[in-house]
N, CA and C of each residue as an Amber inpcrd file, in Angstrom:
protein
   309
   0.8160000  -1.1810000   0.0000000   0.0000000   0.0000000   0.0000000
   0.8680000   1.2570000   0.0000000   2.0170000   1.2120000   0.6340000
   2.9070000   2.3730000   0.6890000   3.3080000   2.8010000  -0.7190000
   3.6280000   1.8430000  -1.5760000   4.0000000   2.1470000  -2.9610000
   2.8400000   2.8110000  -3.6840000   1.6360000   2.3000000  -3.4920000
   0.4530000   2.8900000  -4.1160000   0.2660000   4.3200000  -3.6450000
   0.3590000   4.5450000  -2.3440000   0.1490000   5.8850000  -1.8000000
   1.2030000   6.8630000  -2.2910000   2.4300000   6.3830000  -2.4620000
   3.4920000   7.2440000  -2.9870000   3.2000000   7.6730000  -4.4190000
   2.5270000   6.8300000  -5.1800000   2.2680000   7.1090000  -6.6010000
   0.9960000   7.9010000  -6.8420000   0.0340000   7.8250000  -5.9380000
  -1.2150000   8.5650000  -6.1750000  -1.0010000  10.0220000  -5.7930000
  -1.4160000  10.9110000  -6.6640000  -1.1610000  12.3170000  -6.4250000
  -2.4100000  13.1390000  -6.1730000  -3.5670000  12.5170000  -6.1680000
  -4.8150000  13.2530000  -6.0500000  -4.9950000  13.8350000  -4.6500000
  -5.4350000  15.0910000  -4.6120000  -5.7550000  15.7250000  -3.3350000
  -7.2130000  15.4890000  -2.9690000  -8.0010000  15.0030000  -3.9370000
  -9.4090000  14.7160000  -3.6940000  -9.5500000  13.3540000  -3.0400000
 -10.4780000  13.2220000  -2.1040000 -10.7060000  11.9160000  -1.4840000
 -11.1980000  10.9050000  -2.5260000 -10.7130000   9.6900000  -2.4130000
 -11.2400000   8.6020000  -3.2310000 -11.1710000   7.3210000  -2.4310000
 -11.9090000   6.3150000  -2.8980000 -11.9540000   5.0320000  -2.1970000
 -10.9170000   4.0770000  -2.7470000 -10.2770000   3.3720000  -1.8530000
  -9.4140000   2.2450000  -2.2050000 -10.0660000   1.0130000  -1.5950000
 -10.3760000   0.0640000  -2.4600000 -11.0170000  -1.1760000  -2.0220000
  -9.9870000  -2.2850000  -2.1020000  -9.7730000  -2.9840000  -1.0120000
  -8.7470000  -4.0170000  -0.9460000  -9.3970000  -5.3850000  -0.7950000
  -9.0070000  -6.2880000  -1.6720000  -9.5180000  -7.6500000  -1.6290000
  -8.8630000  -8.4810000  -2.7200000  -9.0450000  -9.7710000  -2.6440000
  -8.4380000 -10.6490000  -3.6370000  -9.1860000 -10.6130000  -4.9590000
 -10.5010000 -10.3700000  -4.9010000 -11.3260000 -10.2710000  -6.0980000
 -12.3040000  -9.1220000  -5.9110000 -12.8300000  -8.6080000  -7.0420000
 -13.8390000  -7.5510000  -6.9580000 -15.0490000  -7.9910000  -6.1490000
 -15.3610000  -9.2600000  -6.2280000 -16.5490000  -9.7680000  -5.5430000
 -16.3360000 -10.0060000  -4.0490000 -15.1070000  -9.8900000  -3.5770000
 -14.8580000 -10.1210000  -2.1470000 -13.9020000  -9.0710000  -1.5810000
 -14.4050000  -7.8400000  -1.4750000 -13.6270000  -6.7480000  -0.8880000
 -13.6060000  -6.9380000   0.6260000 -12.3940000  -6.8880000   1.1950000
 -12.2690000  -7.0920000   2.6340000 -12.1610000  -5.7910000   3.4280000
 -11.6250000  -4.7390000   2.7930000 -11.3940000  -3.4990000   3.5250000
 -11.5120000  -2.3130000   2.5770000 -12.0570000  -1.2230000   3.0990000
 -12.1730000   0.0270000   2.3540000 -11.3430000   1.0950000   3.0550000
 -10.7220000   1.9560000   2.2410000  -9.9610000   3.0860000   2.7630000
 -10.3650000   4.3400000   2.0000000 -10.4320000   5.4590000   2.7080000
 -10.5450000   6.7580000   2.0490000  -9.1190000   7.2580000   1.8980000
  -8.7330000   7.5580000   0.6670000  -7.3910000   8.0740000   0.4030000
  -7.4950000   9.5760000   0.2170000  -6.7110000  10.3130000   0.9910000
  -6.6930000  11.7730000   0.9130000  -5.2830000  12.2570000   1.1990000
  -4.7530000  13.0430000   0.3020000  -3.3840000  13.5710000   0.4490000
  -2.3710000  12.4640000   0.7220000  -2.4790000  11.3950000  -0.0140000
  -1.5750000  10.2370000   0.0790000  -1.5910000   9.5650000   1.4580000
  -2.7000000   9.7060000   2.1520000  -2.8850000   9.0360000   3.4450000
  -4.0840000   8.1110000   3.3300000  -3.9850000   6.9240000   3.9070000
  -5.0820000   5.9590000   3.9070000  -5.8130000   6.0320000   5.2380000
  -7.0870000   6.3740000   5.1690000  -7.9280000   6.4340000   6.3620000
  -8.8370000   5.2140000   6.3260000  -8.6860000   4.2690000   7.2420000
  -9.5350000   3.0700000   7.2140000 -11.0050000   3.4210000   7.4170000
 -11.8510000   2.8010000   6.6260000 -13.3020000   2.9920000   6.7750000
 -13.8330000   2.0240000   7.8190000 -14.8110000   2.4730000   8.5490000
 -15.5410000   1.6070000   9.4690000 -16.4740000   0.7230000   8.6480000
 -16.8610000   1.2200000   7.4930000 -17.8520000   0.5780000   6.6320000
 -17.4360000  -0.8220000   6.1980000 -18.4610000  -1.6530000   6.0390000
 -18.2420000  -3.0200000   5.5570000 -18.8190000  -3.2280000   4.1620000
 -19.5220000  -2.2050000   3.6290000 -20.1030000  -2.3080000   2.2940000
 -19.6280000  -1.1350000   1.4450000 -19.7350000  -1.2930000   0.1270000
 -19.3120000  -0.2400000  -0.7890000 -20.1510000   1.0220000  -0.6120000
 -21.4450000   0.8690000  -0.4010000 -22.3200000   2.0320000  -0.2320000
 -21.9450000   2.8010000   1.0360000 -21.7150000   2.0980000   2.1200000
 -21.3280000   2.7510000   3.3750000 -19.9470000   3.3850000   3.2550000
 -19.0390000   2.7540000   2.5220000 -17.7070000   3.3290000   2.3080000
 -17.8120000   4.5950000   1.4670000 -18.6750000   4.5840000   0.4410000
 -18.8970000   5.7960000  -0.3550000 -19.4190000   6.9150000   0.5450000
 -20.3170000   6.5930000   1.4490000 -20.8440000   7.5730000   2.3890000
 -19.7180000   8.2140000   3.1890000 -18.8090000   7.4020000   3.6960000
 -17.6740000   7.9290000   4.4600000 -16.7870000   8.8050000   3.5820000
 -16.5360000   8.3480000   2.3540000 -15.6860000   9.1170000   1.4430000
 -16.3430000  10.4430000   1.0850000 -17.6430000  10.4160000   0.8020000
 -18.3530000  11.6530000   0.4650000 -18.2810000  12.6390000   1.6270000
 -18.5210000  12.1680000   2.8280000 -18.5010000  13.0350000   4.0060000
 -17.1050000  13.5790000   4.2980000 -16.0700000  12.8820000   3.8250000
 -14.6940000  13.3650000   4.0070000 -14.4940000  14.7130000   3.3220000
 -15.2240000  14.9650000   2.2320000 -15.1290000  16.2710000   1.5730000
 -15.4930000  17.3920000   2.5400000 -16.5040000  17.1620000   3.3660000
 -16.9600000  18.1860000   4.3010000 -16.0710000  18.2470000   5.5360000
 -15.6800000  17.0910000   6.0350000 -14.8390000  17.0470000   7.2410000
 -13.4950000  17.7330000   7.0020000 -12.9080000  17.4750000   5.8190000
 -11.5880000  18.0260000   5.5220000 -11.6510000  19.2740000   4.6440000
 -12.8610000  19.7940000   4.3970000 -13.0650000  21.0120000   3.5970000
 -12.3530000  20.9190000   2.2490000 -12.6060000  19.8220000   1.5510000
 -11.9920000  19.5810000   0.2450000 -13.0610000  19.7640000  -0.8260000
 -12.7060000  20.4730000  -1.8860000 -13.6610000  20.6600000  -2.9780000
 -13.7980000  19.3660000  -3.7760000 -14.8820000  19.2850000  -4.5170000
 -15.1170000  18.1060000  -5.3440000 -14.1630000  18.1010000  -6.5300000
 -13.7580000  16.9130000  -6.9380000 -12.9710000  16.7610000  -8.1570000
 -13.7880000  17.3180000  -9.3200000 -13.1460000  18.0780000 -10.1930000
 -13.8510000  18.7420000 -11.2920000 -14.6350000  17.7590000 -12.1660000
 -14.0490000  16.6120000 -12.4400000 -14.7100000  15.6190000 -13.2930000
 -15.9540000  15.0260000 -12.6370000 -16.0280000  15.0450000 -11.3120000
 -17.1540000  14.4550000 -10.5850000 -18.0400000  15.4960000  -9.9090000
 -17.7970000  16.7580000 -10.1730000 -18.4970000  17.8360000  -9.4750000
 -20.0160000  17.7250000  -9.6230000 -20.5130000  17.5090000 -10.8230000
 -21.9640000  17.4130000 -11.0110000 -22.5410000  16.2100000 -10.2770000
 -21.8480000  15.0860000 -10.3220000 -22.3100000  13.8880000  -9.6160000
 -22.3710000  14.1440000  -8.1170000 -21.2850000  14.6760000  -7.5550000
 -21.2630000  14.9300000  -6.1180000 -22.2760000  16.0000000  -5.7200000
 -22.4810000  17.0080000  -6.5600000 -23.4850000  18.0260000  -6.2700000
 -24.8710000  17.3950000  -6.2190000 -25.1480000  16.4870000  -7.1460000
 -26.4220000  15.7730000  -7.1350000 -26.5800000  14.9800000  -5.8390000
 -25.5420000  14.2480000  -5.4500000 -25.5900000  13.4710000  -4.2030000
 -25.8060000  14.4060000  -3.0120000 -25.0710000  15.5120000  -2.9930000
 -25.1720000  16.4750000  -1.8950000 -26.5740000  17.0420000  -1.7640000
 -27.1460000  17.5250000  -2.8730000 -28.4280000  18.2200000  -2.7990000
 -29.6290000  17.2800000  -2.7720000 -29.5290000  16.1450000  -3.4610000
 -30.6860000  15.2660000  -3.5880000 -30.7100000  14.1680000  -2.5350000
 -29.5890000  13.5030000  -2.3390000 -29.5530000  12.3870000  -1.3890000
 -29.4250000  12.8940000   0.0470000 -28.4840000  13.8150000   0.2730000
 -28.2510000  14.3010000   1.6330000 -29.0560000  15.5530000   1.9750000
 -29.5650000  16.2630000   0.9730000 -30.3410000  17.4780000   1.2140000
 -29.5200000  18.6120000   1.8000000 -28.2410000  18.6460000   1.4840000
 -27.3470000  19.6790000   2.0170000 -27.3600000  20.8810000   1.0730000
 -27.7360000  22.0300000   1.5910000 -27.7300000  23.2910000   0.8330000
 -28.4250000  23.1780000  -0.5130000 -29.5280000  22.4450000  -0.5690000
 -30.2000000  22.2280000  -1.8500000 -30.7590000  23.5040000  -2.4530000
 -31.0390000  24.4990000  -1.6640000 -31.5540000  25.7490000  -2.2050000
 -30.4920000  26.7610000  -2.5660000 -29.2750000  26.5680000  -2.0690000
 -28.2290000  27.5720000  -2.2600000 -27.0460000  27.0990000  -3.1050000
 -26.9140000  25.8000000  -3.2900000 -25.7840000  25.2740000  -4.0560000
 -26.0170000  25.4790000  -5.5450000 -24.9920000  25.9420000  -6.2310000
 -25.0900000  26.1150000  -7.6890000 -25.0790000  24.7320000  -8.3370000
 -26.1380000  24.4430000  -9.0930000 -26.2650000  23.1560000  -9.7650000
 -26.2610000  23.3720000 -11.2720000 -25.7150000  22.4140000 -11.9810000
 -25.7740000  22.4690000 -13.4470000 -27.2270000  22.2480000 -13.8710000
 -27.5910000  22.6890000 -15.0670000 -28.9640000  22.4630000 -15.5330000
 -29.3610000  20.9830000 -15.5150000 -28.4350000  20.1040000 -15.8490000
 -28.7400000  18.6720000 -15.8590000 -29.0000000  18.1510000 -14.4500000
 -28.2230000  18.5920000 -13.4770000 -28.4420000  18.1750000 -12.0850000
 -29.7960000  18.6730000 -11.6100000 -30.1450000  19.9280000 -11.9390000
 -31.4570000  20.4630000 -11.5700000 -32.5760000  19.6220000 -12.1720000
 -32.4070000  19.2690000 -13.4360000 -33.4220000  18.4840000 -14.1300000
 -33.6040000  17.1130000 -13.4820000 -32.5090000  16.4330000 -13.2190000
 -32.5900000  15.0980000 -12.6220000 -33.1520000  15.1780000 -11.2080000
 -32.6910000  16.1680000 -10.4360000 -33.2050000  16.3200000  -9.0680000
 -34.7010000  16.6000000  -9.0790000 -35.1370000  17.4270000 -10.0280000
 -36.5630000  17.7200000 -10.1380000 -37.3620000  16.4560000 -10.4470000
 -36.8310000  15.6180000 -11.3140000 -37.5170000  14.3620000 -11.6380000
 -37.5540000  13.4380000 -10.4290000 -36.4650000  13.3970000  -9.7070000
 -36.4160000  12.5570000  -8.5100000 -37.3900000  13.0690000  -7.4670000
 -37.4610000  14.3670000  -7.3300000 -38.3640000  14.9960000  -6.3560000
 -39.8030000  15.0940000  -6.8630000 -40.0420000  14.6480000  -8.0990000
 -41.3710000  14.7000000  -8.7340000 -41.8740000  16.1360000  -8.9060000
 -40.9410000  17.0180000  -9.2060000 -41.2920000  18.4130000  -9.4540000
 -40.9610000  18.7060000 -10.9130000 -41.8520000  19.3600000 -11.6120000
 -41.5970000  19.7000000 -13.0060000 -40.6440000  20.8660000 -13.0810000
 -39.7300000  20.7980000 -14.0270000 -38.7300000  21.8590000 -14.2170000
 -39.3130000  22.9480000 -15.0800000
């Protein structure tokens, strides 16, 4: 893992899933600033939850490539700042459909 952490350069949190096969992940880590933070989570969904919340705990902005996805998760799933966060037109449209509100 040390070699992997030395090579990853991303400042954005991401998940590292450790296991012998994709179908049998044994441990999840949130990677941030080349540090591995062990997840308490035992499932991929719970590990994603921990990783997503790491953005707020460590005051880290969303990765540009995933900004719309994370904004959707933030405003629609978690309901965080849904009225004040700047959303792309597509995120607004999808959130409106999820909320059963016409755009």
